[in-house]
Structure formats: structure tokens, C-alpha cells
C-alpha positions in Angstrom: 12.6 97.2 90.7 15.3 97.3 88.0 18.6 95.6 88.8 21.8 96.1 86.7 24.6 93.7 87.4 27.7 95.5 86.2 31.3 94.4 85.4 32.4 96.6 88.4 31.8 100.3 88.3 34.2 102.4 90.4 32.8 105.7 91.5 35.1 108.7 91.9 35.3 108.0 95.7 36.9 104.6 94.8 33.9 102.4 95.8 33.2 99.4 93.6 29.6 98.7 92.6 28.7 95.3 91.0 25.0 96.1 91.2 22.8 99.2 90.6 19.2 99.2 91.8 16.5 101.5 90.5 12.9 101.5 91.8 10.3 102.8 89.4 6.6 102.9 89.9 4.5 101.2 87.3 1.4 103.1 86.1 -1.8 101.0 86.6 -3.6 100.3 83.3 -0.7 101.7 81.2 -0.3 99.9 77.8 3.5 99.7 78.4 6.2 101.0 80.7 9.6 102.1 79.5 12.6 101.2 81.6 16.1 102.1 80.6 19.5 102.9 81.9 21.5 105.9 80.7 25.2 106.2 81.1 25.4 109.8 82.4 28.9 109.7 84.0 32.1 108.6 82.4 33.0 106.3 85.2 29.8 104.3 84.5 31.0 103.2 81.0 32.7 100.0 82.0 33.5 97.4 79.3 32.1 94.0 79.8 28.8 92.1 80.2 26.0 93.9 81.9 22.8 92.1 83.0 19.5 93.9 83.2 16.7 92.3 85.3 13.2 93.7 86.0 11.3 92.5 89.1 7.8 93.1 90.5 8.3 92.3 94.1 10.1 88.9 94.2 8.9 88.0 90.7 11.3 88.2 87.8 9.4 89.8 84.8 12.2 89.9 82.2 16.0 90.0 81.8 18.5 91.0 79.1 22.3 90.9 78.8 24.3 93.4 76.8 28.0 94.0 76.2 29.7 97.4 76.6 32.8 97.7 74.5 
């Protein structure tokens, strides 16, 4: 499970989202897995700090923060 904590995305319907959740299957025995978020809609590009966290069940595997300007 990938969690993205956002500075507050407002979708075209006016709803605010402070968190986006993506569930991605991991491939057994794979040497690495690539996990990424792509800004595909203009309303998603919100300036501020974003936090990216990767979980396997309840276990936090890694996290990273980045700033969108």
C-alpha cells in the first residue's frame, strides 16, 4: 500500500483530499519493485510538502518527503 499525504488536493467536484492511497501487488522474488506517483491532472499539482509512505500490511517499509513548488 502506498500512501501519499498531500497539502490538500481539491478535485474538480470540490472535494478536498489530504491522502491518496494506492494498492499495488508486489511480485514474489522480484529483485526490486518500482513505486511512483505521476501528476496526471492539473488539479493534483498542489504546492507544499508531500509525504510518501510504503506499507506492507501494517508494517512501514519506507517513507520520503518532497516539496512541490
